[in-house]
N, C-alpha and C positions, 0 to 999 in steps of 0.2 A: 169514572174517576179514580186518580190513582194520588195515596199521598204517601210523599215517602221523605226519612230525614235522608241527609246528605248531600250527596252533588248531584247524582244523576237521575234522567229520567221523573217525569212527574214531579218535579217541582222540589227545592226544597231549604233545610236549611239548617244552621246552626250560631248559634248566637252566642254564649259567653261564658266562659270559666276565669277564675280569679284569684286569687291568694293562694299563699303557701295554706290555706284552714284545709282540712280533712274533715268531711262530712262522716259519722256515723251511721253504722247500717243499719237497718232496718229488717232485722231479722227479728223472728218472733224466738225469746228465750225466757228461761223460767227461775234463774237463780235460785241453782241447788234443784228444783225439782226437775222429774222426768216431763221428756217431750211430749207433742201428742201423739199420740198412738206408740207410748211406750208404755209399760208398765212401771213403778217405782214401791215396791213393796218392801217388806221389812218379814223376818221369818221368826216364828215365837213359837214356843212348846204347843199352841194353840193353833197353829197351822199358819198359811199365809193370811194376809191382813191388805188394802192395797190403801195407803193412805192416801190422804185428803191434799189436791192441790192447788194452789194458788194460782190466780189468774196471771196470764204471762202477755207480756207487753212488749212492742216492735222495739221500743228504744232503749238502753241500758241503764243501768240506774248509775248516774254519774257522769252519763255524756255527756260532753261538752263539743260545737260545730255542730251540731244536730241541725240538719236542712229545714228550714222552716217550710217549706212548699207541702214537705213530705205527708200527708194525713198519719197521726199517732193510733194504732189498734191493739186492741187489748181483747183477749179470747179467753174464752174461759176453760176451764180443764175440767171443770167437773159439771156440776148440774147447772147451770148458766149464770150471767151475771147478776149479783144481786142489786149492787151501784157503783158507778163510777164518776169521779171528780177528777177533772184538772184545773188546777186555779197557779195564775202567774204571780211573780214576787208581789203584785198591786191588791190581788186576792180578789182579779177577776177571775170566772169560768167560763173555760173554753166551750163555746157549742159545739156538740155531737151528738150523732145518732148509733142507736140499737139496733142490732138486725132483728126481725120478727120474732126469733127463735130466743133473743136476747142471751147468743154464745159470743157475739161479737159487741162491738163499742168501738165506733169511729169518727175523730175530728170531723166536724163538715164546716172550719171555718180557720183559715189559715193562717200560721203562727206569728210572730213576729221574730224580727232580730233581736239582739239585745237582751234576751227574755230568758228567767228559771221559771220552768214550770214543775209542780207536785204533784205527781199524780197519782192517787188511789183508788186501789181496784178490790172490790170485796166480791165474792162467786158465792151462789145459793148452799154451797159446804161451808159456809163460814170464815175461808183462809179469805186471806187479803194481803196485797203486795203494795207495793211505795214505791215511787220511781220518780228519782229528781235526776234533772236534764236541763242544760242550756243551750239555746240557739246561737248559734254564728253570731261573731262581732265584729262587720265588717270593718276595715277602716274607712271606707268609701264607697258610696253607691252610686249607681247611674242608671238613669233613661236611656230608652230609645225610642225615636221619632222615625215614624215609617212615611215611604209615598209609594205611589201617590195614594192618594187620601180617598178613605171608604165610600163605598157605592161609586164611585165615577168609574166615567167610559174615555178607556185612553185609546192611543194609538197603537199601532204593532211593533212598535219599536221602544216601546216604553219600559225601562228596568226599573227594578224593584229597590229604595235606597233604604236603608238599615243605617242611623243617625246617631251614636250615642254619644253622652253626653260628656264623658271623657277619655283618656284614651285608652286602647283593650291592648294588654298586653299577652293575653291569651286567646288568640283569636279562634284557634278549634276551639276552646269552651263555649265561644259566641255563638259560632255557625252552630252547634250541634245543640243549639237553644231555639235554632230558628226552624219555621217550617214552611215551606211554600206547598201548595197542593193546586191543583190544575184540572178544568174538565175540559176537553181531552187532556191526557198525557201529554208530557213535552219534555226531553231531553232542555235541560237547564242544570246552573252549576252558579260560587260564590267566586266574588274579586275584592280583592281590599283594595278602593283608591288611596288611602291614608288607614292610618293607626285608630280613626276614629269613624271610617263608614266603610261599611262594604254592602257590595251591592251585587243585587242574583240574576241572572238574564238569561231568556234562552237561548240555544244552539243557533236559531233560527228567526226571524222574526214572526210572533205572536200569530196564530190565523184568527179572522174576525171572530168574533161570537166568542171567545173562550172567555171559560171565566175563574176566578184567579181567589182563592183565600193565605192571608199571610197571620203566621202567626209567631209571636215574640216571647217565649215562656222562658224571661230572663229571671225572674223571683225565686229566689233561691239558689241561682248559679253563683257559684266562682269565678269572675270573668281575670284573674290575677292582677297580681301588687296588692292585694288587700280590698279589690273592689268586687262588689255584688250587684246582681242587678236588684237594683230598688222593686217593678213591678214591669208584666209583663203586658204586653199593646199586640195589637192586631190590624188590620184591614184587608179588605176586599174591593174589587175592582174587574172589569170587561172589557176585554179588546172589540174596540168597533171598527169601521170601516178601514180601508185599508188606504188613507190618503196618504200623499207623499210627494214630494217636489225636487223636479234635479234644475241644479240651475250649470247652466254651460257657458264659462266663459270665451269662446269661441264665438258663440253666435250673441255672447250676451243677452239670453232669455234664460225666463224661468217658466219651466213646465210642470204645471202641478196637475195632479192626477188622481183620481176615486177609485177605488176597485180597477185599476187598469185603465178607466177612459178619463182622456186629455177633458179636463175643463177648462183648463186656459192658458195662453201663452202670454208671459210678460217680460216687457224689457226690462234690463236691469242696469245698473252700473255696480260694479263692484270695489273691492280694495283695491288702491290707486297699484303699479306692477311694480313692487317695488319689493323688498325683502322684509323691510320692517311694514310692510301696509297690505299686502297682497291677501286674501281671502284663503285662509287654510281650505286646502280639498278635506276628502272626507265625508263622512257620514254623521250627521249632527238630529238631535233629538229637539222635539219642540220642547220649550219649557212653558212660562208664565206669558200672557199676555198682555198689555196693557194698552189701554184707549190713549195713553200721554204717559209720558213721562221725560225726562231732563235727563239730557246724555252728557256724563259729564269725564271728556277724555283724562284727567288726572286718576281716575280709576283705574286706567293702563297704562301710566306712567308717561303721559304725557303733560307738560306743565305748561298752561298758560304762555309765557313766555318765549316757550318753544313752539306757537301755533297752532296750540290747544284748545278748545273751547268749552263751552258747556251753552247748551242749547236744546229748548225743549223742541220734539218731536211728537207727532200724531203716530198712533197706530203700531208701537213696537214690538213683532213680536219674537222671544228672546231664542236663540239659537246654541247658544254655550252660555257658560261659566264667563270666560274671557270677553265677555263683549259685545256678541258679534248678533243682530238683532237683523231682522226684516223690518222696516219702517220703511213712513212716508218721506221724503225727501224732495221739496220742490224747487229746492234751489237747484240741482243736476236733471230736473227733465231733459234738460239737452241733450245730456253725456246719456243719459240712457239708455241703453239698445245698441250706444256704439263705444264708448271709452270709459276706463274705471278711475273714479276721483275719491271714491272716500276712504275712509280709514280702513276698512275692512268690513260693514257693514255691507249689507244689500239691499241700493237703493230705488225706491219706487214712487210711483207716483201716490197722491195721496187718496184717490179712488182705489188704489189696487191695493195696497198697504189695509187698508182697511175690509177688502174683500179678503183678501189675504187670512189675515186676524180670523174674521169671521168665517172661512173654510176650515182652518185648522184645528186641530186641537193639541194638547198633551202628549207628546207620544210620538206623534206621527213623525215623519221620518224627515230629511232634505239633506241630497245627497249635491255636492258640490263640486264640480270636476272642471281640468282644464287651464287650471289659474297656472302664475309662476309662484306660487307660495307650496308651504310644505302641508303636514297632513296635520290636521285637528288631532292634540294630543288624546289619548284615550281618558285620560286624569282630567281631563278639563271639568269633566262633569255632564256636560250633555255629550260627550263622544265617545260612551262606552262601546259602541259598535266600530269603532278602527282598534280594538285590541281584539286581534285574529282569536275565535275560536279553538284554534291550537293552544292558544295561551293560555286563554281567560278560564278553559274546562280541569285544568290542572290546578287551578287555585294557588294560594301564595298566602294560605294560612299558616304556613311554617317558614316562612319568611322573616326575619329580621331588620325591619327598613328604621329609615332614618330622619322618616317625614316628622 
């Protein structure tokens, strides 16, 4: 297993950096006292003596914009810590732990945004230090939703989606907060579909059996524009069998394979052979599977007065965000296998639609070829594999987009 931050080998990630806020460092300082390992002495007629030192604190006194996700640490520079307390402005005492030898003290709970803390530390030598500091004060915070869902089994084409609640102006900071861990390790990278969503995908389809863990450690991360991460998130999934379908407009068939073995060849009718309605070529990723749904042409701009429709269909399996599905179309059975009559969807019989929906899973791949249409956009939402790896691997975190 390999865990990597960044962009290549092993899975990786980065998530958020926000505004112009600056985090205070976490260097142990002693406010005028000698550093650990140094001697602080005064010379008198009686000879050299060592002055007792107050405890050292990892946050500077009067510091502002402190990262609330970083633990606060106190170290004894004398005989051990007698007592350490840290209170917020409302008098709440922060939870913390002493080391077994009481020479250090570390907070054990995450601090809050917009808080002021007073830390008082007394050493057994009688010396006391008091530190007052405040944490970051975001203009706004954002969460991130992850997919696929935790503990799911998905197809070899599944990509990882990170959807932020607000547009992210510092994409690089966001990516650095994201981590993808795979077993076995794979080469992969991030690519932004828009200012609120970044995807991670491997260079090639996953191998069945691969286990993937995803972490979005956003809390305490500046994401630009005064926005900070509101909370962390995580998910995990496993790659299942390689199930794929190949739709060929030359033969008007859809061949479905599992691990290289042909399961079934199904007659289909695709989008009408016009620039407007032809089914796009390219690679699709299976998304939602709906036993029944209403297909409404107004969702893709075809009004009812223009020949549009609002039709209930059965066994609609999503292939694109733009409204392309494999679904039951009993009205076009006569055309299935010989001509194209749909508005872009893949029409099959009711029985075949049910079989297909029960055979595929989220993340399986469908390849459409030989239509008169263009290629499905890589920004469609389920068209990630249509962005060449040569483009994807370079990323676009530094690009300024108008989305």
